[in-house]
C-alpha positions, 0 to 999 in steps of 0.5 A, a space after each residue: 152221858 150227863 154231867 151228873 153221871 160223870 161226877 157220880 162215876 168219878 166219885 164211885 170209881 175212885 177209892 178215896 174220892 169223897 166229893 166231885 163237883 162241876 163248877 163255873 168259876 166265873 159265877 163262883 157256883 158249883 152247878 152239879 156235885 156228887 158226894 158220899 155224904 150230904 154236902 153243905 152248900 158252904 163246902 161247895 162254895 168254898 171248893 169253887 172259891 179255892 179252884 178259882 183262887 188256884 187257877 188265878 194264881 197259876 195263870 198269873 205265875 206261869 211264864 211259859 210258852 203257849 204250848 206249855 200253858 195248855 198242858 200245865 194250865 189245865 190242872 191244879 192239885 191243892 193239898 191241905 192237912 186233911 184232904 187233897 183237892 184236884 181241880 181240872 179244866 178242859 183248857 187253860 181258858 175254860 171257866 168250867 172246872 171239875 173238882 175232886 176231893 180225896 182223902 189221901 195224897 196217894 190217891 191223886 194220880 188215878 183221880 187226876 187222870 180220871 178227872 182230866 178224861 171227864 173234863 174233856 168228855 164233858 166239854 166235847 158233849 156240850 
């Protein structure tokens, strides 16, 4: 299955998920995305920048054992007044991240689980 197929499925199968993207945080680029509406490049660039900033903050602040970091360091949820964003990387050192934008905080749990599964599957397929 391609990365694009995973992103399309995440966006389609999760109620309230309006945008998914696969990004490389080291380059700051969204490489693939799926959206219910047209998505300007600026939105994708901002999403990638936000994911990078969130993981940079998490990595600098987490003061736990390595086993805790591997569990805690793979996902970040970022809330705004209008939307919630889920950022998931396959491991705490990965530069690849899957981003999912959802309309409501109530939809976070299923989207988080599905995004984690997709991140692991995509990493295994590459």
